[in-house]
C-alpha positions, 0 to 999 in steps of 0.5 A: 500500500502506498501512502501519498500526501502533499505539503503545500507551500514552498520550503526553505532551501538549503542555502537560506538555512546555511546562511542563517546557520553561519550568521546566527545559530538561533535563526537556523533553529527558528527556521527548522522549528517553523518548517517542521511545524508547517510540515507536521500540520500537513502530515496524515495521521497514518502510522507506518511500521514497515520499512519504506521507500520515500519519493519526493516531487517538488513543484516550485513557482519558478526555476530559480532554486537548485533542486538539490538545495530544495530537496536535501533540506526538505527531506531532512525536515520532513523525515524528522517531522514524521518521527516527531509526529510518530508517523514513523518510528525513526528515520534510520536505515532500518526504517527508510530504504530508497529515497527518490527525488523526482525532477522539479516541476513549475507549478503551485508551490508544494512537495508531494510525498509518496511512501511505499513498502521497501523491497 
């Protein structure tokens, strides 16, 4: 069974987070807290107990952000949010198999997430 959900809005990119970390560690902590709260509010209440593969599909308002800067930080915050909300037990190798990032598309800002059983 595949579980799909959408996190609406544009996520902070890695460059913004790194710049905040370098200038003021409290600013970076605030960014992480705010992003995780935004994500947690949009997570489904399902609990996943099996090992899963995760696929991310980002839609951005334009092509100005690098895909790696969008996906890496969102992946971190999304998996951490799933653990904090107890949707998954942990985000280690026992729980997470393959992580796939689909090519970024232009559209209404959001990231679609698919969780499927890991082979």
